[in-house]
C-alpha positions in Angstrom: 0.0 0.0 0.0 2.9 2.4 0.7 4.3 1.9 -2.7 1.1 3.1 -4.3 1.3 6.3 -2.2 4.8 6.9 -3.3 4.0 6.3 -7.0 1.0 8.6 -6.9 2.9 11.4 -5.1 5.7 11.1 -7.7 3.2 11.2 -10.5 1.5 14.2 -9.0 4.9 16.0 -8.6 5.8 15.3 -12.2 2.4 16.6 -13.4 2.8 19.7 -11.2 6.3 20.4 -12.7 4.9 20.1 -16.2 2.0 22.4 -15.2 4.5 24.9 -13.8 6.5 25.0 -17.0 3.3 25.4 -19.0 2.2 28.4 -16.8 5.7 29.9 -17.1 5.5 29.7 -20.9 2.0 31.2 -20.9 3.0 33.9 -18.5 6.0 34.9 -20.8 3.7 34.9 -23.8 1.2 37.2 -22.0 4.0 39.5 -20.8 5.3 39.7 -24.4 1.8 40.4 -25.7 1.0 43.2 -23.2 4.4 45.1 -23.6 4.9 47.5 -26.5 8.3 46.0 -27.3 9.6 42.6 -28.3 10.6 41.0 -25.0 12.8 38.3 -26.6 14.7 41.0 -28.6 15.3 43.1 -25.5 16.6 40.1 -23.6 18.9 39.3 -26.5 20.2 42.8 -26.5 21.0 42.5 -22.7 18.3 44.7 -21.3 18.7 44.2 -17.6 15.4 45.7 -16.6 13.5 43.4 -18.9 15.5 40.5 -17.6 14.6 41.4 -14.0 10.9 41.6 -14.8 10.9 38.2 -16.6 12.9 36.6 -13.8 10.6 38.0 -11.1 7.6 36.7 -13.1 9.1 33.2 -13.3 10.0 33.2 -9.6 6.5 34.3 -8.7 4.8 31.7 -10.8 7.2 29.0 -9.6 6.4 29.8 -6.0 2.7 29.9 -6.5 2.5 26.6 -8.5 5.1 25.0 -6.3 3.0 25.7 -3.2 0.0 24.1 -4.8 2.0 21.0 -5.8 3.7 20.8 -2.4 0.4 21.1 -0.5 -1.2 18.5 -2.7 1.5 16.0 -1.8 0.5 16.0 1.9 
């Protein structure tokens, strides 16, 4: 019975990680859509301000989805 719990928790964690990556990609696309400039181009040119905003967005989404996954494992 304990092996089933471990396998289900592992599956839930993998699905949560995939969901986190999906939300990060969607969040980046929304950020790129709402800004008046090309985010990828600005990152390629070394714009530190855009890099900080994108990094902060990824950290925020990672924390939020990570908490959901972590609480679901208990």
